[in-house]
MIMI-282841 format. One record per residue (C-alpha): residue number from 1; x, y, z; residue in three letters. Coordinates in Angstrom, 2 decimals, decimal comma. Layout:
{nr NUM | px X | py Y | pz Z | rest ALA} .
...
This chain:
{nr 1 | px 6,71 | py -7,14 | pz 41,11 | rest MET} .
{nr 2 | px 5,20 | py -3,48 | pz 41,27 | rest ASN} .
{nr 3 | px 1,65 | py -4,62 | pz 41,23 | rest ILE} .
{nr 4 | px 0,43 | py -0,90 | pz 40,37 | rest THR} .
{nr 5 | px 1,80 | py -0,37 | pz 36,93 | rest ASN} .
{nr 6 | px 2,07 | py -4,16 | pz 35,29 | rest ARG} .
{nr 7 | px 0,30 | py -4,78 | pz 32,13 | rest THR} .
{nr 8 | px -0,75 | py -8,37 | pz 33,14 | rest VAL} .
{nr 9 | px -2,82 | py -11,12 | pz 30,92 | rest PHE} .
{nr 10 | px -4,52 | py -13,71 | pz 32,74 | rest ILE} .
{nr 11 | px -5,32 | py -16,86 | pz 30,74 | rest ALA} .
{nr 12 | px -8,36 | py -18,78 | pz 32,32 | rest GLY} .
{nr 13 | px -9,84 | py -15,64 | pz 34,20 | rest ALA} .
{nr 14 | px -13,81 | py -15,86 | pz 33,50 | rest THR} .
{nr 15 | px -14,52 | py -16,67 | pz 36,77 | rest SER} .
{nr 16 | px -13,21 | py -17,46 | pz 40,51 | rest GLY} .
{nr 17 | px -9,11 | py -17,08 | pz 41,63 | rest ILE} .
{nr 18 | px -8,56 | py -15,73 | pz 38,24 | rest GLY} .
{nr 19 | px -11,41 | py -13,33 | pz 37,76 | rest LEU} .
{nr 20 | px -10,81 | py -11,97 | pz 41,06 | rest GLU} .
{nr 21 | px -6,93 | py -11,81 | pz 40,84 | rest LEU} .
{nr 22 | px -7,82 | py -9,58 | pz 37,85 | rest ALA} .
{nr 23 | px -9,91 | py -7,18 | pz 39,67 | rest ARG} .
{nr 24 | px -7,43 | py -6,96 | pz 42,27 | rest ARG} .
{nr 25 | px -4,28 | py -6,10 | pz 39,78 | rest PHE} .
{nr 26 | px -6,68 | py -3,59 | pz 38,13 | rest ALA} .
{nr 27 | px -7,69 | py -1,94 | pz 41,55 | rest ALA} .
{nr 28 | px -4,14 | py -1,71 | pz 42,26 | rest ALA} .
{nr 29 | px -3,64 | py 0,33 | pz 39,58 | rest GLY} .
{nr 30 | px -2,35 | py -2,38 | pz 36,56 | rest SER} .
{nr 31 | px -3,77 | py -2,72 | pz 33,46 | rest THR} .
{nr 32 | px -5,15 | py -6,34 | pz 33,06 | rest VAL} .
{nr 33 | px -6,26 | py -8,27 | pz 29,69 | rest ILE} .
{nr 34 | px -8,38 | py -11,31 | pz 30,96 | rest VAL} .
{nr 35 | px -8,48 | py -14,57 | pz 28,67 | rest GLY} .
{nr 36 | px -10,84 | py -17,54 | pz 28,51 | rest GLY} .
{nr 37 | px -13,00 | py -20,11 | pz 26,42 | rest ARG} .
{nr 38 | px -16,80 | py -18,56 | pz 27,33 | rest ARG} .
{nr 39 | px -17,49 | py -15,42 | pz 25,20 | rest THR} .
{nr 40 | px -20,53 | py -15,00 | pz 27,15 | rest ASP} .
{nr 41 | px -18,52 | py -14,62 | pz 30,43 | rest LEU} .
{nr 42 | px -16,01 | py -12,30 | pz 28,51 | rest LEU} .
{nr 43 | px -18,79 | py -9,87 | pz 27,38 | rest ASP} .
{nr 44 | px -19,60 | py -9,34 | pz 31,00 | rest GLN} .
{nr 45 | px -16,21 | py -8,75 | pz 31,95 | rest ILE} .
{nr 46 | px -15,73 | py -6,48 | pz 29,31 | rest GLY} .
{nr 47 | px -18,73 | py -4,47 | pz 30,33 | rest ALA} .
{nr 48 | px -16,48 | py -4,19 | pz 33,64 | rest GLU} .
{nr 49 | px -13,50 | py -2,08 | pz 31,65 | rest GLY} .
{nr 50 | px -11,02 | py -4,86 | pz 31,20 | rest PHE} .
{nr 51 | px -10,18 | py -5,88 | pz 27,81 | rest ALA} .
{nr 52 | px -10,87 | py -9,69 | pz 26,86 | rest THR} .
{nr 53 | px -9,58 | py -12,26 | pz 24,60 | rest VAL} .
{nr 54 | px -10,87 | py -15,62 | pz 23,70 | rest ALA} .
{nr 55 | px -8,56 | py -18,32 | pz 24,38 | rest ILE} .
{nr 56 | px -8,57 | py -22,31 | pz 24,58 | rest ASP} .
{nr 57 | px -5,59 | py -23,21 | pz 26,09 | rest VAL} .
{nr 58 | px -5,92 | py -26,80 | pz 24,42 | rest THR} .
{nr 59 | px -5,97 | py -25,08 | pz 21,08 | rest ASP} .
{nr 60 | px -2,60 | py -23,94 | pz 20,04 | rest GLN} .
{nr 61 | px -4,12 | py -21,58 | pz 17,18 | rest ALA} .
{nr 62 | px -6,50 | py -19,97 | pz 19,56 | rest SER} .
{nr 63 | px -3,45 | py -19,30 | pz 21,70 | rest ILE} .
{nr 64 | px -1,54 | py -17,93 | pz 18,64 | rest ASP} .
{nr 65 | px -4,64 | py -15,73 | pz 18,25 | rest ARG} .
{nr 66 | px -4,90 | py -14,66 | pz 21,62 | rest ALA} .
{nr 67 | px -1,19 | py -13,82 | pz 21,64 | rest ARG} .
{nr 68 | px -1,14 | py -11,79 | pz 18,54 | rest ASP} .
{nr 69 | px -4,32 | py -9,81 | pz 19,67 | rest THR} .
{nr 70 | px -2,88 | py -8,83 | pz 23,29 | rest VAL} .
{nr 71 | px 0,28 | py -8,14 | pz 22,16 | rest LEU} .
{nr 72 | px -1,00 | py -5,74 | pz 19,23 | rest ASP} .
{nr 73 | px -3,05 | py -3,80 | pz 21,53 | rest ALA} .
{nr 74 | px -0,22 | py -4,19 | pz 24,55 | rest HIS} .
{nr 75 | px 2,93 | py -4,10 | pz 23,45 | rest PRO} .
{nr 76 | px 4,37 | py -3,44 | pz 26,66 | rest ASP} .
{nr 77 | px 2,90 | py -6,37 | pz 28,13 | rest LEU} .
{nr 78 | px 5,24 | py -7,55 | pz 31,07 | rest ASP} .
{nr 79 | px 3,16 | py -10,10 | pz 33,32 | rest THR} .
{nr 80 | px 1,63 | py -13,65 | pz 32,32 | rest ILE} .
{nr 81 | px -0,80 | py -15,63 | pz 34,53 | rest MET} .
{nr 82 | px -1,70 | py -18,82 | pz 33,41 | rest THR} .
{nr 83 | px -4,76 | py -19,55 | pz 35,57 | rest MET} .
{nr 84 | px -6,90 | py -22,30 | pz 33,26 | rest SER} .
{nr 85 | px -7,47 | py -25,55 | pz 34,75 | rest GLY} .
{nr 86 | px -10,10 | py -28,33 | pz 35,41 | rest VAL} .
{nr 87 | px -10,39 | py -30,01 | pz 38,53 | rest MET} .
{nr 88 | px -12,43 | py -33,67 | pz 37,93 | rest ILE} .
{nr 89 | px -12,42 | py -36,48 | pz 40,23 | rest PRO} .
{nr 90 | px -11,51 | py -40,15 | pz 38,65 | rest GLU} .
{nr 91 | px -11,75 | py -43,40 | pz 40,35 | rest ASP} .
{nr 92 | px -8,26 | py -45,12 | pz 39,02 | rest LEU} .
{nr 93 | px -10,19 | py -48,70 | pz 39,59 | rest ARG} .
{nr 94 | px -12,60 | py -47,67 | pz 36,24 | rest ASP} .
{nr 95 | px -10,44 | py -48,17 | pz 32,76 | rest PRO} .
{nr 96 | px -12,96 | py -45,30 | pz 31,44 | rest ALA} .
{nr 97 | px -11,07 | py -42,56 | pz 34,40 | rest HIS} .
{nr 98 | px -8,33 | py -42,18 | pz 31,28 | rest PHE} .
{nr 99 | px -10,09 | py -39,45 | pz 29,53 | rest THR} .
{nr 100 | px -10,58 | py -37,30 | pz 32,71 | rest VAL} .
{nr 101 | px -6,41 | py -38,11 | pz 33,15 | rest ALA} .
{nr 102 | px -6,45 | py -36,71 | pz 29,55 | rest GLU} .
{nr 103 | px -8,33 | py -33,92 | pz 29,84 | rest LYS} .
{nr 104 | px -6,47 | py -32,84 | pz 33,25 | rest SER} .
{nr 105 | px -3,10 | py -32,97 | pz 31,70 | rest ILE} .
{nr 106 | px -3,84 | py -31,46 | pz 28,49 | rest ASP} .
{nr 107 | px -5,65 | py -28,65 | pz 30,18 | rest THR} .
{nr 108 | px -3,63 | py -28,00 | pz 33,31 | rest ASN} .
{nr 109 | px 0,03 | py -29,11 | pz 32,24 | rest LEU} .
{nr 110 | px 0,38 | py -28,68 | pz 28,72 | rest LEU} .
{nr 111 | px -1,99 | py -25,70 | pz 28,24 | rest GLY} .
{nr 112 | px 0,40 | py -24,03 | pz 30,88 | rest THR} .
{nr 113 | px 3,01 | py -24,94 | pz 28,75 | rest ILE} .
{nr 114 | px 1,60 | py -23,49 | pz 25,74 | rest ARG} .
{nr 115 | px 0,53 | py -20,23 | pz 27,10 | rest VAL} .
{nr 116 | px 4,04 | py -19,70 | pz 28,29 | rest ILE} .
{nr 117 | px 5,88 | py -20,77 | pz 25,03 | rest ASP} .
{nr 118 | px 3,58 | py -18,23 | pz 23,18 | rest ALA} .
{nr 119 | px 4,70 | py -15,07 | pz 25,21 | rest PHE} .
{nr 120 | px 8,55 | py -16,23 | pz 26,50 | rest THR} .
{nr 121 | px 9,92 | py -14,84 | pz 23,62 | rest PRO} .
{nr 122 | px 8,04 | py -11,59 | pz 23,47 | rest HIS} .
{nr 123 | px 9,29 | py -11,22 | pz 27,42 | rest LEU} .
{nr 124 | px 12,71 | py -11,87 | pz 26,67 | rest ILE} .
{nr 125 | px 13,08 | py -9,40 | pz 23,67 | rest ALA} .
{nr 126 | px 11,70 | py -7,21 | pz 26,08 | rest ARG} .
{nr 127 | px 14,56 | py -7,91 | pz 28,61 | rest GLY} .
{nr 128 | px 12,01 | py -7,68 | pz 31,53 | rest ALA} .
{nr 129 | px 8,93 | py -9,32 | pz 32,90 | rest GLY} .
{nr 130 | px 7,30 | py -11,90 | pz 35,12 | rest THR} .
{nr 131 | px 5,19 | py -15,40 | pz 34,25 | rest ILE} .
{nr 132 | px 3,36 | py -16,36 | pz 36,87 | rest ILE} .
{nr 133 | px 1,99 | py -19,90 | pz 37,05 | rest THR} .
{nr 134 | px -0,49 | py -21,47 | pz 39,13 | rest VAL} .
{nr 135 | px -0,48 | py -25,10 | pz 40,67 | rest THR} .
{nr 136 | px -2,10 | py -26,10 | pz 43,90 | rest SER} .
{nr 137 | px -1,66 | py -27,65 | pz 47,48 | rest GLY} .
{nr 138 | px -2,58 | py -30,34 | pz 45,97 | rest ILE} .
{nr 139 | px 0,15 | py -30,81 | pz 43,74 | rest GLY} .
{nr 140 | px 2,34 | py -31,00 | pz 47,07 | rest PHE} .
{nr 141 | px -0,04 | py -33,40 | pz 49,58 | rest LEU} .
{nr 142 | px -2,11 | py -35,30 | pz 46,82 | rest PRO} .
{nr 143 | px -6,15 | py -35,73 | pz 46,72 | rest PHE} .
{nr 144 | px -6,61 | py -39,39 | pz 46,47 | rest PRO} .
{nr 145 | px -10,10 | py -38,69 | pz 44,60 | rest VAL} .
{nr 146 | px -8,21 | py -36,31 | pz 42,11 | rest MET} .
{nr 147 | px -5,03 | py -37,78 | pz 41,21 | rest PRO} .
{nr 148 | px -4,42 | py -36,54 | pz 37,39 | rest SER} .
{nr 149 | px -5,43 | py -33,22 | pz 38,82 | rest TYR} .
{nr 150 | px -2,72 | py -33,84 | pz 41,46 | rest ALA} .
{nr 151 | px -0,37 | py -35,09 | pz 39,00 | rest ALA} .
{nr 152 | px -0,63 | py -31,88 | pz 36,62 | rest SER} .
{nr 153 | px -0,37 | py -29,41 | pz 39,35 | rest LYS} .
{nr 154 | px 2,96 | py -31,18 | pz 40,65 | rest ALA} .
{nr 155 | px 3,92 | py -31,10 | pz 36,73 | rest GLY} .
{nr 156 | px 3,39 | py -27,66 | pz 36,64 | rest VAL} .
{nr 157 | px 5,56 | py -26,84 | pz 40,23 | rest HIS} .
{nr 158 | px 8,33 | py -29,01 | pz 38,40 | rest ALA} .
{nr 159 | px 7,82 | py -27,07 | pz 34,96 | rest TYR} .
{nr 160 | px 8,03 | py -23,42 | pz 36,82 | rest SER} .
{nr 161 | px 11,03 | py -24,85 | pz 38,48 | rest GLU} .
{nr 162 | px 13,14 | py -25,55 | pz 35,21 | rest ALA} .
{nr 163 | px 11,62 | py -22,38 | pz 33,98 | rest LEU} .
{nr 164 | px 12,70 | py -20,20 | pz 36,82 | rest ARG} .
{nr 165 | px 16,61 | py -21,66 | pz 36,02 | rest ALA} .
{nr 166 | px 16,44 | py -21,73 | pz 32,27 | rest GLN} .
{nr 167 | px 15,60 | py -18,00 | pz 32,18 | rest LEU} .
{nr 168 | px 17,64 | py -16,91 | pz 34,75 | rest ASP} .
{nr 169 | px 19,57 | py -13,66 | pz 33,31 | rest GLY} .
{nr 170 | px 16,97 | py -13,13 | pz 30,81 | rest THR} .
{nr 171 | px 15,26 | py -10,28 | pz 32,81 | rest GLY} .
{nr 172 | px 12,08 | py -12,56 | pz 32,84 | rest VAL} .
{nr 173 | px 11,16 | py -13,81 | pz 36,45 | rest GLU} .
{nr 174 | px 9,06 | py -16,89 | pz 37,16 | rest VAL} .
{nr 175 | px 6,45 | py -16,86 | pz 40,40 | rest ALA} .
{nr 176 | px 4,45 | py -19,68 | pz 41,26 | rest GLU} .
{nr 177 | px 0,89 | py -19,26 | pz 42,64 | rest LEU} .
{nr 178 | px 0,11 | py -22,07 | pz 45,49 | rest VAL} .
{nr 179 | px -3,68 | py -21,74 | pz 46,19 | rest PRO} .
{nr 180 | px -5,27 | py -24,25 | pz 48,52 | rest PRO} .
{nr 181 | px -8,64 | py -24,96 | pz 48,60 | rest ALA} .
{nr 182 | px -10,43 | py -21,83 | pz 48,09 | rest VAL} .
{nr 183 | px -14,31 | py -21,43 | pz 47,62 | rest ALA} .
{nr 184 | px -15,24 | py -19,45 | pz 45,17 | rest THR} .
{nr 185 | px -19,29 | py -19,92 | pz 45,08 | rest THR} .
{nr 186 | px -21,55 | py -20,64 | pz 47,97 | rest PRO} .
{nr 187 | px -21,80 | py -23,97 | pz 47,03 | rest GLU} .
{nr 188 | px -18,03 | py -24,61 | pz 47,21 | rest GLN} .
{nr 189 | px -18,04 | py -23,15 | pz 50,94 | rest ALA} .
{nr 190 | px -20,88 | py -25,74 | pz 51,72 | rest GLN} .
{nr 191 | px -19,37 | py -28,72 | pz 50,63 | rest LEU} .
{nr 192 | px -15,80 | py -27,63 | pz 51,67 | rest ASN} .
{nr 193 | px -15,90 | py -25,81 | pz 55,31 | rest PRO} .
{nr 194 | px -12,27 | py -25,13 | pz 55,37 | rest HIS} .
{nr 195 | px -11,80 | py -24,08 | pz 52,11 | rest ALA} .
{nr 196 | px -10,46 | py -19,89 | pz 52,17 | rest LEU} .
{nr 197 | px -13,38 | py -17,41 | pz 51,33 | rest GLU} .
{nr 198 | px -12,29 | py -15,69 | pz 47,97 | rest LEU} .
{nr 199 | px -11,73 | py -12,30 | pz 48,94 | rest ALA} .
{nr 200 | px -9,62 | py -13,20 | pz 51,65 | rest GLY} .
{nr 201 | px -7,17 | py -15,26 | pz 49,62 | rest PHE} .
{nr 202 | px -7,15 | py -12,60 | pz 47,33 | rest ALA} .
{nr 203 | px -6,07 | py -10,01 | pz 49,83 | rest THR} .
{nr 204 | px -3,52 | py -12,42 | pz 51,16 | rest GLU} .
{nr 205 | px -2,06 | py -12,88 | pz 47,57 | rest VAL} .
{nr 206 | px -1,77 | py -9,33 | pz 46,91 | rest MET} .
{nr 207 | px -0,22 | py -8,38 | pz 50,32 | rest ASP} .
{nr 208 | px 2,39 | py -10,92 | pz 49,62 | rest LEU} .
{nr 209 | px 3,20 | py -9,51 | pz 46,05 | rest LEU} .
{nr 210 | px 3,37 | py -6,08 | pz 47,58 | rest ARG} .
{nr 211 | px 6,00 | py -7,58 | pz 50,15 | rest THR} .
{nr 212 | px 7,89 | py -9,73 | pz 48,25 | rest ASP} .
{nr 213 | px 8,12 | py -8,11 | pz 44,70 | rest PRO} .
{nr 214 | px 8,63 | py -12,09 | pz 42,83 | rest THR} .
{nr 215 | px 8,79 | py -14,66 | pz 45,15 | rest PRO} .
{nr 216 | px 9,48 | py -17,97 | pz 43,87 | rest HIS} .
{nr 217 | px 6,40 | py -19,59 | pz 45,48 | rest GLU} .
{nr 218 | px 3,13 | py -17,16 | pz 46,60 | rest ILE} .
{nr 219 | px 2,38 | py -18,86 | pz 49,48 | rest LEU} .
{nr 220 | px -0,75 | py -18,27 | pz 52,01 | rest VAL} .
{nr 221 | px -0,71 | py -19,20 | pz 54,97 | rest LYS} .
{nr 222 | px -3,75 | py -21,90 | pz 54,43 | rest GLY} .
{nr 223 | px -1,73 | py -23,72 | pz 51,76 | rest VAL} .
{nr 224 | px 1,64 | py -24,17 | pz 54,17 | rest LEU} .
{nr 225 | px 0,35 | py -27,71 | pz 55,26 | rest MET} .
{nr 226 | px 0,32 | py -28,80 | pz 52,50 | rest HIS} .
{nr 227 | px 3,52 | py -27,08 | pz 50,82 | rest ARG} .
{nr 228 | px 5,57 | py -28,50 | pz 53,81 | rest TRP} .
{nr 229 | px 4,03 | py -31,93 | pz 54,72 | rest ALA} .
{nr 230 | px 6,89 | py -33,79 | pz 53,90 | rest GLU} .
{nr 231 | px 8,97 | py -31,59 | pz 55,47 | rest ARG} .
{nr 232 | px 7,24 | py -31,20 | pz 58,55 | rest ASP} .
{nr 233 | px 6,34 | py -35,02 | pz 59,03 | rest GLY} .
{nr 234 | px 2,92 | py -34,94 | pz 58,22 | rest THR} .
{nr 235 | px 2,49 | py -35,80 | pz 55,05 | rest TYR} .
{nr 236 | px 1,34 | py -39,54 | pz 55,56 | rest ASP} .
{nr 237 | px -1,10 | py -38,91 | pz 57,97 | rest GLU} .
{nr 238 | px -2,53 | py -36,12 | pz 56,18 | rest LEU} .
{nr 239 | px -2,97 | py -38,15 | pz 53,10 | rest VAL} .
{nr 240 | px -4,61 | py -41,11 | pz 54,88 | rest ALA} .
{nr 241 | px -7,02 | py -38,53 | pz 56,57 | rest GLN} .
{nr 242 | px -7,66 | py -37,12 | pz 52,59 | rest ARG} .
{nr 243 | px -8,10 | py -40,88 | pz 51,32 | rest SER} .
{nr 244 | px -11,21 | py -41,10 | pz 53,15 | rest ARG} .
{nr 245 | px -12,82 | py -39,03 | pz 50,62 | rest ALA} .
{nr 246 | px -12,70 | py -41,74 | pz 48,06 | rest LEU} .
{nr 247 | px -15,84 | py -43,32 | pz 49,64 | rest ALA} .
{nr 248 | px -17,45 | py -40,39 | pz 47,51 | rest MET} .
{nr 249 | px -16,75 | py -42,05 | pz 44,31 | rest LEU} .
{nr 250 | px -19,33 | py -44,04 | pz 42,60 | rest SER} .
{nr 251 | px -19,30 | py -47,46 | pz 43,92 | rest GLY} .
{nr 252 | px -16,90 | py -47,11 | pz 46,77 | rest ARG} .
{nr 253 | px -18,18 | py -47,57 | pz 50,48 | rest GLN} .
C-alpha cells in the first residue's frame, strides 16, 4: 500500500501503538481518522489536527454511527485498521476469570469482526482498499498469564486468513500486523525490559509497508521468535520460560 496517499480509519487509536501509527501515516502524507472510546483523549488528538470519531467496538450501534460519520466526511476511505484491544491477566483456577475471558473475546475478536463488517461493503463497492487487522506475538506463542488474550489474538489471525481468502478478487487486501511486546509508557518499559521501544517499532512497521505494499503479515524483527517458534522447534521451551510469570498471579508461589 502506498502510505503517502491513503485515507485511513484506525479504530482504537487514542493511545499507544494505534496513536503512534496514526501520527506516522499522517506524517507520510495520508489522511487519518482516529477512533476511540475516550472523548477526552479524542479532543486532545483532534487538537493535533486529526479527524476523530467516538467508537466502542463492543457496541454495534456505536460502530454504525462511527462508520456513517467517517464515510460521510471521507467517502474516499480506503484503509481500515482494527487496533482496539484489552490485555488482562487471569487465573484459570478461579471461576471468576470468566468475566475477563468474555471481555477479551468481545473486544479483541468480536470487536475486530464488527468493525470489519461495518466497512467491508464500502471497500468492496470501491473495488479497492486495505484492511489491517492487529494480532500479537502472543497469538502464536502464548503467554500463560493472559490465556484469553492469546486465544482472542489467535482467533483474529485465523479470521484474517479466512477474510483474505474470501475477499480475493474484490480488490480489497488484508494485512495482519503482529506486534511483540511494545513499551508504550515508561512504566511498561520498566516492567518488561525486553519490550520494544514504541518509536522504533513504529519506524520498522512503516519501513516494512514501504518495502512490501501489502504483506499478508507485518512482522518486525522482534516478533519473529514468536511467529516462528513452532517451525523453529523452540515453542515448548519458550512457553515453559513464559510460564514462570504465573507466579505473578495472586495466590501463586
